[in-house]
C-alpha positions as CSV (number, residue, x, y, z in Angstrom):
1,X,3.0,-22.8,-16.4
2,X,6.6,-21.8,-15.6
3,X,7.2,-20.9,-12.0
4,X,9.8,-18.5,-10.6
5,X,11.6,-19.7,-7.5
6,X,10.2,-19.1,-4.0
7,X,7.7,-16.4,-4.8
8,X,5.7,-16.3,-1.6
9,X,3.3,-13.7,-0.2
10,X,4.5,-14.5,3.3
11,X,8.1,-13.3,2.6
12,X,6.8,-9.8,2.1
13,X,4.7,-9.6,5.2
14,X,6.6,-8.3,8.3
15,X,6.2,-10.5,11.3
16,X,4.4,-8.4,13.9
17,X,6.1,-10.0,17.0
18,X,6.9,-7.7,19.9
19,X,10.4,-8.4,21.2
20,X,10.4,-9.8,24.7
21,X,11.2,-7.4,27.5
22,X,13.8,-7.9,30.1
23,X,16.6,-10.5,30.5
24,X,14.2,-13.2,31.6
25,X,11.8,-12.6,28.8
26,X,14.6,-12.9,26.2
27,X,15.9,-16.0,27.9
28,X,12.5,-17.6,28.0
29,X,11.7,-16.9,24.3
30,X,15.2,-18.1,23.3
31,X,14.7,-21.3,25.3
32,X,11.1,-22.0,24.0
33,X,12.0,-21.3,20.3
34,X,15.3,-23.2,20.3
35,X,17.3,-20.1,19.8
36,X,14.9,-18.6,17.3
37,X,14.4,-21.7,15.3
38,X,10.7,-21.1,15.2
39,X,8.0,-18.4,15.6
40,X,4.3,-18.1,15.7
41,X,4.0,-18.4,11.9
42,X,5.8,-21.7,11.8
43,X,3.7,-24.9,11.5
44,X,5.9,-26.6,14.1
45,X,5.8,-23.8,16.6
46,X,3.4,-25.5,19.1
47,X,5.4,-28.8,19.0
48,X,8.8,-27.1,19.4
49,X,7.7,-24.9,22.3
50,X,5.9,-27.9,23.9
51,X,9.0,-30.0,23.5
52,X,11.2,-27.4,25.1
53,X,8.7,-26.8,27.9
54,X,8.4,-30.5,28.7
55,X,12.1,-31.2,28.5
56,X,13.1,-28.0,30.4
57,X,10.7,-29.1,33.2
58,X,12.2,-32.5,32.9
59,X,15.7,-31.1,33.5
60,X,14.6,-29.4,36.7
61,X,12.5,-32.3,38.0
62,X,15.0,-35.1,37.1
63,X,17.9,-33.1,38.3
64,X,16.2,-32.2,41.6
65,X,15.2,-35.8,42.3
66,X,18.7,-37.0,41.4
67,X,20.2,-34.5,43.7
68,X,17.9,-35.6,46.6
69,X,18.7,-39.2,45.9
70,X,22.4,-38.8,45.8
71,X,22.4,-36.5,48.9
72,X,20.4,-39.2,50.9
73,X,17.3,-37.1,51.4
74,X,15.4,-39.7,49.5
75,X,16.2,-43.4,49.6
76,X,18.5,-44.1,46.6
77,X,16.8,-47.1,45.1
78,X,18.6,-48.4,41.9
79,X,15.5,-48.2,39.7
80,X,14.7,-44.6,40.7
81,X,18.4,-43.6,40.2
82,X,18.3,-45.1,36.7
83,X,15.0,-43.4,35.7
84,X,16.1,-40.0,37.1
85,X,19.6,-40.1,35.5
86,X,18.2,-41.3,32.1
87,X,15.5,-38.6,32.2
88,X,18.0,-35.8,32.9
89,X,20.3,-37.0,30.0
90,X,17.4,-37.3,27.5
91,X,15.9,-34.0,28.5
92,X,19.2,-32.1,28.0
93,X,19.9,-34.0,24.8
94,X,16.5,-33.0,23.3
95,X,16.8,-29.3,24.3
96,X,20.3,-29.1,22.9
97,X,19.4,-31.2,19.8
98,X,16.5,-28.9,18.9
99,X,18.8,-25.9,18.9
100,X,21.2,-27.7,16.6
101,X,18.6,-28.7,14.1
102,X,17.3,-32.0,15.4
103,X,14.2,-33.2,13.5
104,X,11.0,-32.2,15.3
105,X,9.3,-35.6,14.7
106,X,12.4,-37.4,16.1
107,X,12.5,-35.2,19.2
108,X,8.8,-35.7,19.7
109,X,9.0,-39.5,19.5
110,X,12.0,-39.6,21.8
111,X,10.2,-37.3,24.3
112,X,7.0,-39.3,24.1
113,X,8.8,-42.7,24.5
114,X,10.6,-41.6,27.6
115,X,7.5,-39.9,29.0
116,X,5.6,-43.1,28.6
117,X,8.3,-45.3,30.1
118,X,9.2,-42.8,32.8
119,X,5.7,-42.3,34.1
120,X,4.9,-46.0,34.0
121,X,8.2,-46.9,35.5
122,X,7.8,-44.4,38.4
123,X,4.3,-45.9,39.0
124,X,6.0,-49.4,39.5
125,X,9.0,-48.2,41.5
126,X,7.0,-45.9,43.8
127,X,3.8,-47.9,43.6
128,X,3.1,-47.6,47.4
129,X,2.9,-43.8,47.1
130,X,-0.6,-42.8,46.0
131,X,0.7,-39.4,44.8
132,X,3.0,-41.1,42.4
133,X,0.1,-43.1,40.9
134,X,-1.5,-39.8,39.9
135,X,1.4,-38.6,37.8
136,X,0.4,-40.7,34.7
137,X,-2.8,-38.8,34.5
138,X,-0.9,-36.0,32.7
139,X,0.1,-38.4,30.0
140,X,-2.9,-38.2,27.5
141,X,-2.7,-34.5,26.9
142,X,1.1,-34.5,26.4
143,X,1.0,-37.6,24.2
144,X,-1.6,-36.2,21.7
145,X,0.2,-32.8,21.5
146,X,3.7,-34.3,21.1
147,X,2.7,-37.0,18.5
148,X,0.1,-34.8,16.8
149,X,-1.6,-38.1,15.8
150,X,-4.9,-39.3,17.1
151,X,-4.3,-43.1,16.6
152,X,-0.9,-43.1,18.3
153,X,-2.1,-40.9,21.1
154,X,-5.1,-43.1,21.7
155,X,-2.9,-46.3,21.6
156,X,-0.5,-44.8,24.1
157,X,-3.4,-43.8,26.4
158,X,-4.9,-47.3,26.3
159,X,-1.5,-48.9,27.0
160,X,-0.9,-46.5,29.9
161,X,-4.4,-47.2,31.3
162,X,-3.9,-50.9,31.0
163,X,-0.5,-50.7,32.8
164,X,-1.9,-48.7,35.7
165,X,-4.9,-51.1,36.1
166,X,-2.6,-54.1,36.0
167,X,-0.4,-52.4,38.7
168,X,-3.5,-51.8,40.9
169,X,-4.9,-55.2,40.5
170,X,-1.6,-57.0,41.0
171,X,-1.2,-55.8,44.6
172,X,1.9,-53.7,43.9
173,X,-0.1,-50.4,44.0
174,X,-1.3,-48.5,47.1
175,X,-2.7,-50.6,49.9
176,X,-6.4,-50.5,49.1
177,X,-8.8,-51.8,51.8
178,X,-11.2,-53.9,49.8
179,X,-12.2,-54.9,46.3
180,X,-14.8,-52.1,46.1
181,X,-12.0,-49.5,46.6
182,X,-9.8,-51.3,44.0
183,X,-12.7,-51.3,41.5
184,X,-13.4,-47.6,42.2
185,X,-9.7,-46.7,41.7
186,X,-9.5,-48.7,38.5
187,X,-12.7,-47.1,37.1
188,X,-11.6,-43.6,38.1
189,X,-8.2,-43.9,36.3
190,X,-9.8,-45.4,33.2
191,X,-12.5,-42.8,33.0
192,X,-10.1,-39.9,33.5
193,X,-7.6,-41.2,31.0
194,X,-10.2,-42.0,28.3
195,X,-12.0,-38.6,28.9
196,X,-8.7,-36.8,28.3
197,X,-8.0,-38.9,25.3
198,X,-11.4,-38.1,23.8
199,X,-11.0,-34.3,24.4
200,X,-7.4,-34.3,23.0
201,X,-8.5,-36.4,20.0
202,X,-11.2,-33.8,19.2
203,X,-8.8,-31.0,19.7
204,X,-6.1,-32.5,17.4
205,X,-8.7,-33.4,14.7
206,X,-10.2,-29.9,14.6
207,X,-6.7,-28.2,14.8
208,X,-5.6,-30.2,11.8
209,X,-8.7,-29.3,9.9
210,X,-8.2,-25.6,10.7
211,X,-4.5,-25.8,9.7
212,X,-5.4,-27.4,6.4
213,X,-8.0,-24.7,5.7
214,X,-5.6,-22.0,6.6
215,X,-2.9,-23.5,4.3
216,X,-5.5,-23.7,1.5
217,X,-6.4,-20.1,2.0
218,X,-2.8,-19.1,2.2
219,X,-2.1,-20.8,-1.2
220,X,-5.2,-19.1,-2.6
221,X,-4.0,-15.7,-1.4
222,X,-0.6,-16.3,-2.7
223,X,-2.0,-17.1,-6.1
224,X,-4.2,-13.9,-6.1
225,X,-1.2,-11.8,-5.0
226,X,1.3,-13.1,-7.5
227,X,-0.8,-14.0,-10.5
228,X,-2.9,-12.2,-13.1
229,X,-6.5,-13.5,-12.7
230,X,-7.3,-13.4,-16.4
231,X,-4.4,-15.1,-18.0
232,X,-3.0,-17.1,-15.0
233,X,0.5,-15.6,-15.7
234,X,2.6,-14.0,-13.0
235,X,1.8,-10.3,-12.4
236,X,3.8,-7.1,-12.3
237,X,4.5,-7.4,-8.6
238,X,6.1,-10.8,-9.1
239,X,7.9,-9.5,-12.2
240,X,9.9,-7.0,-10.1
241,X,10.8,-9.7,-7.6
242,X,12.0,-12.2,-10.2
243,X,13.9,-9.6,-12.2
244,X,15.6,-8.2,-9.0
245,X,16.6,-11.8,-8.0
246,X,18.0,-12.6,-11.4
247,X,19.9,-9.3,-11.6
248,X,21.5,-10.0,-8.2
249,X,22.9,-13.4,-9.4
250,X,23.4,-12.8,-13.1
251,X,27.2,-12.7,-12.8
252,X,27.1,-16.3,-11.4
253,X,25.6,-17.6,-14.7
254,X,27.6,-17.8,-17.9
255,X,24.5,-17.1,-20.0
256,X,23.0,-13.7,-20.7
257,X,20.0,-12.5,-18.8
258,X,17.3,-11.2,-21.2
259,X,14.0,-9.3,-20.8
260,X,11.5,-9.2,-23.7
261,X,8.7,-6.6,-23.4
262,X,5.8,-6.8,-25.9
263,X,2.2,-5.8,-26.3
264,X,-0.6,-6.2,-28.8
265,X,-0.7,-3.8,-31.8
266,X,-3.8,-1.6,-31.9
267,X,-5.4,-3.5,-29.0
268,X,-7.9,-0.7,-28.3
269,X,-9.2,-0.9,-31.9
270,X,-9.6,-4.6,-31.5
271,X,-11.6,-4.1,-28.3
272,X,-13.7,-1.4,-29.9
273,X,-14.5,-3.6,-32.9
274,X,-15.1,-7.0,-31.3
275,X,-15.9,-6.1,-27.7
276,X,-14.0,-6.6,-24.4
277,X,-14.9,-10.2,-23.9
278,X,-13.3,-11.0,-27.2
279,X,-10.3,-8.9,-26.2
280,X,-10.0,-10.9,-23.0
281,X,-10.0,-14.1,-25.0
282,X,-7.3,-12.7,-27.2
283,X,-5.1,-11.9,-24.2
284,X,-5.6,-15.4,-22.9
285,X,-4.6,-16.9,-26.2
286,X,-1.6,-14.6,-26.4
287,X,-0.5,-15.8,-22.9
288,X,-0.7,-19.4,-24.1
289,X,1.4,-18.6,-27.2
290,X,4.1,-16.8,-25.1
291,X,4.2,-19.7,-22.5
292,X,4.6,-22.2,-25.3
293,X,7.5,-20.3,-26.9
294,X,9.2,-19.7,-23.6
295,X,8.6,-23.1,-22.2
296,X,11.9,-23.9,-20.5
297,X,11.8,-24.4,-16.8
298,X,13.4,-21.1,-15.9
299,X,11.6,-18.9,-18.4
300,X,9.0,-16.8,-16.7
301,X,6.2,-15.1,-18.5
302,X,4.3,-12.1,-17.0
303,X,1.2,-10.0,-17.8
304,X,2.4,-6.6,-16.8
305,X,-0.9,-4.8,-17.3
306,X,-3.5,-4.3,-20.0
307,X,-2.2,-5.8,-23.2
308,X,1.4,-5.6,-22.1
309,X,3.4,-8.8,-21.4
310,X,7.0,-9.6,-20.5
311,X,9.4,-12.5,-20.3
312,X,12.5,-12.9,-18.2
313,X,14.8,-15.6,-19.6
314,X,18.4,-16.7,-20.1
315,X,20.1,-17.1,-23.5
316,X,23.4,-18.5,-24.6
317,X,23.9,-15.9,-27.3
318,X,22.3,-12.7,-28.5
319,X,21.3,-14.6,-31.7
320,X,19.4,-17.2,-29.6
321,X,17.5,-14.4,-27.9
322,X,16.6,-12.8,-31.2
323,X,15.4,-16.2,-32.5
324,X,13.1,-16.5,-29.4
325,X,11.7,-13.0,-30.1
326,X,11.1,-13.9,-33.8
327,X,9.3,-17.1,-32.8
328,X,7.0,-15.2,-30.5
329,X,6.0,-12.7,-33.1
330,X,5.5,-15.4,-35.7
331,X,3.4,-17.5,-33.2
332,X,1.1,-14.6,-32.5
333,X,0.5,-13.8,-36.2
334,X,-0.1,-17.6,-36.8
335,X,-3.2,-17.4,-34.6
336,X,-4.8,-15.9,-37.7
337,X,-6.9,-13.6,-35.5
338,X,-8.3,-10.7,-37.7
339,X,-6.8,-7.3,-36.9
340,X,-9.2,-4.4,-37.6
341,X,-6.5,-1.7,-37.7
342,X,-3.4,-3.5,-39.0
343,X,-0.6,-3.2,-39.5
344,X,-1.2,-6.7,-41.0
345,X,-4.4,-8.5,-41.7
346,X,-4.0,-10.5,-38.5
347,X,-3.2,-9.5,-34.9
348,X,0.5,-8.8,-34.3
349,X,2.6,-7.7,-31.4
350,X,5.6,-5.3,-31.1
351,X,8.4,-6.0,-28.7
352,X,11.6,-4.5,-27.1
353,X,14.5,-6.9,-26.2
354,X,16.9,-5.9,-23.5
355,X,20.1,-8.1,-23.0
356,X,21.8,-7.3,-19.7
357,X,25.5,-7.1,-19.7
358,X,27.4,-8.7,-16.8
359,X,29.3,-6.5,-14.3
360,X,27.1,-3.4,-14.8
361,X,24.9,-2.2,-11.9
362,X,21.3,-1.8,-13.0
363,X,17.9,-1.9,-11.4
364,X,14.7,-3.6,-12.4
365,X,13.2,-0.2,-13.3
366,X,16.1,0.6,-15.6
367,X,15.8,-2.8,-17.3
368,X,12.1,-2.2,-17.9
369,X,12.6,1.4,-19.0
370,X,15.2,0.4,-21.7
371,X,13.0,-2.4,-23.0
372,X,10.0,0.0,-23.1
373,X,12.0,2.5,-25.2
374,X,12.9,-0.3,-27.6
375,X,9.2,-1.3,-27.8
376,X,8.3,2.3,-28.6
377,X,10.9,2.4,-31.4
378,X,9.4,-0.9,-32.8
379,X,6.0,0.8,-32.9
380,X,7.4,3.9,-34.6
381,X,9.0,1.7,-37.2
382,X,5.8,0.2,-38.3
383,X,4.8,-2.3,-35.5
384,X,4.7,-6.1,-35.9
385,X,8.5,-6.2,-35.1
386,X,10.9,-6.0,-32.2
387,X,13.9,-3.8,-31.5
388,X,17.0,-4.2,-29.4
389,X,17.2,-1.9,-26.3
390,X,20.0,0.6,-26.3
391,X,23.0,-0.4,-24.0
């Protein structure tokens, strides 16, 4: 079926987000959302806020340590200087890049790569400090959230665990008194890392399932809100949106914008004679005929209520629009569906055709009203025909 552009339920639901209070609140929200790039309704909201949080923390941490190293408070070892300087540059680059439209997956992979190398590198350069050896324990949670991928998160956790165990067993780590303490430390690190990985894998798995379910429900709600359940055509609500959109941009198109309004002649008599289930089947067949006549990609067919239908379409000339209206009426009569009350032996429709002139202000309601008046004249003139709307 033909689809109008960007008809979404979400675009009509106001975002109930309280504005942050105070200068700090506004600054914090601006920082975490990359200058308003995302909000709670965005699928990437969690990753963008996490990236900004991690990298903002990185700016403070790397900058502080770099300042302490350069001022001589800490011993300025080359390896530590390189890690801190690189960390500061990358953290600033990611924060600024996200504000300027950097791809979220790219930012996540860069952040993860440096997180992995930085934590493991610090463990080697500051291996004698037991506190430094505990820093990599934060890795699994951040890796799973940043990558949003169970296999990659698990692979990174296993590599980090292996690197720490190699560091401990090689003698570069903290001075452990005996083999029992070494084994105890290796087992503790392994268990903690793998337990975190298992918890985060479970979280990511169920979050993805929940997200998929919510998206499916959102699509279903969108279909229900914008479509007629009987015929599958777009409904009156969507008709107003599409018509207003086309009216707003009709001067940009060289072709004429047209609206054809039509309904079934003596539909009540048909229902009374054959029953409502048969009437519903007729409406579905009529929707199929209209969709086959107006089958171009930008033609949009609607069920506006009861037995009333409409089409918004573009036409090169008034004659072409008239030909389309003729084809619709002929196609309906060619269904050979008996009509109990005429005007012909078979079911017919009457229609009003409204061609919208360029450069004239008009509203969707006015377009509909003029087409409805033309439809009324067609019925007064004997039905089974269409009439032009008055200018």
